[in-house]
N, C-alpha and C positions, 0 to 999 in steps of 0.2 A: 512506620507511622504514616497514615494517610493525611495528606494536606487538606485543609479546609479553605475554601475561598473560590475565587473566580477561575473557571476552567475555560481557556480560550480555544480549545479544540472545537471543530465543527460538530454541533450537537447530534447530527444524524449519524456521524461516524464514531462517536465516542464508544459505544458498546462494541462495535466491530473491532476497533483498534484494541480496546481492553481485552477482548477475547482472542483475537488472532495472534497478537504478539507472544503471549505465553505458549499458545498451542504450537505455532511454527518455530519459535525460538527453542523449544524443548527438543526439537528433532534434528538439531545440528544444522549443517549447511544445507540450504535449499537451492533449487535450480534457478532458472531465469525468471524474473518477476516483471510483469507489466502492470503499472498503476495508471488508471484513467483519471484524469483531473485531480492530481494530488494537491493542488493549491499550495498553501504555505507549509503544510504538514510533512509531506513526503515520508510518511511513516515506514514504508517498506524499505527505505534506504538504511534503516537502522537494523535490519535483519541480516543475518549471515547468508547472503545469497551470491550466486555466481555473477549475476548482473541485475541491474534494476533500470528499467526504461520507463519514462513517464511520457504520456501523451495527454493532450487537452481535448475535452469534448466542448463544443461541437466541431472544432476544426478536424479532429480525428474521431470517427464514429466506428466502433467495432462491428457494427452491422453492415457498414458500407465499405470501409477501407481495409487494406491488407498490409501488414508489416512484413519485412523480408525474412523474419525468422519466427519460429514458434516459441511460446512461453509456457512455463510450468505452473505459474500462479498468476 
């Protein structure tokens, strides 16, 4: 049953989160995840992943900065 009422998720990410979770969750364990500016949600941490790293924009800019390891998603 779908709940009706106020949804406190970031409205720009709602469709992304609603689509990605079933898609990625149906594939079992996923690799290393990098989430940029997760804010309060940190949705990726609820997926079965090897690791989940969060960075904040603009302190970390994926076009400018480099992390010490690669990520799968």
